[in-house]
C-alpha positions, 0 to 999 in steps of 0.5 A: 635371162639365162636363155639370152647367157646360154645364146651369147655363150654358144655364138662366143664359144662357136666363134671362137672355136672356128677362129682357133682352129683358122689360127692354128692351120696358119701353115696352110695359108691360102686356107687360112686366110679363107677361112679368117677373112670370109668364113669366120665373118660370115658365121658371125654375122648369121649367128649374130642375127639369128640370136638377135631374133631369138630375142638377145640386144643386138648391142651385145650381138655384134660384139661378141665375134670380133671379142672371141675372134681376138682372143683366139688370136691372141691365146693361138699365137701366144700372145705375139697378135695378129693382124687387126683386119679380120677382127674389124672385118667381123665386127662390121659384118656382125654389127651388120647381121645384127642390124638386119635381125633387129630391123627383122623383129621391127617389121614384123612387130608392124605386120609386114612380112 
């Protein structure tokens, strides 16, 4: 149980830090958009799949990156908020990553590799 909480905390903090840095580099629009629309969702998907493979429940693994990204956006803009699209993309792509990790576990249990 403690191991899973540490994995979720690591996932949350790493996505939060990457998102917070992305929102701090907002004055450079091209880099900001590449990071916030591509790098953060891709990282969230990979880390969601990885922690599901480590044993975390897939339903917990996909929701934490979008919560971390929403919190980072809220704190970096001092409550003004930003577009909800990056958070929705991150949630969807994290869901795909967590589902892929869950399917990988189920196929390994059946003996197919």
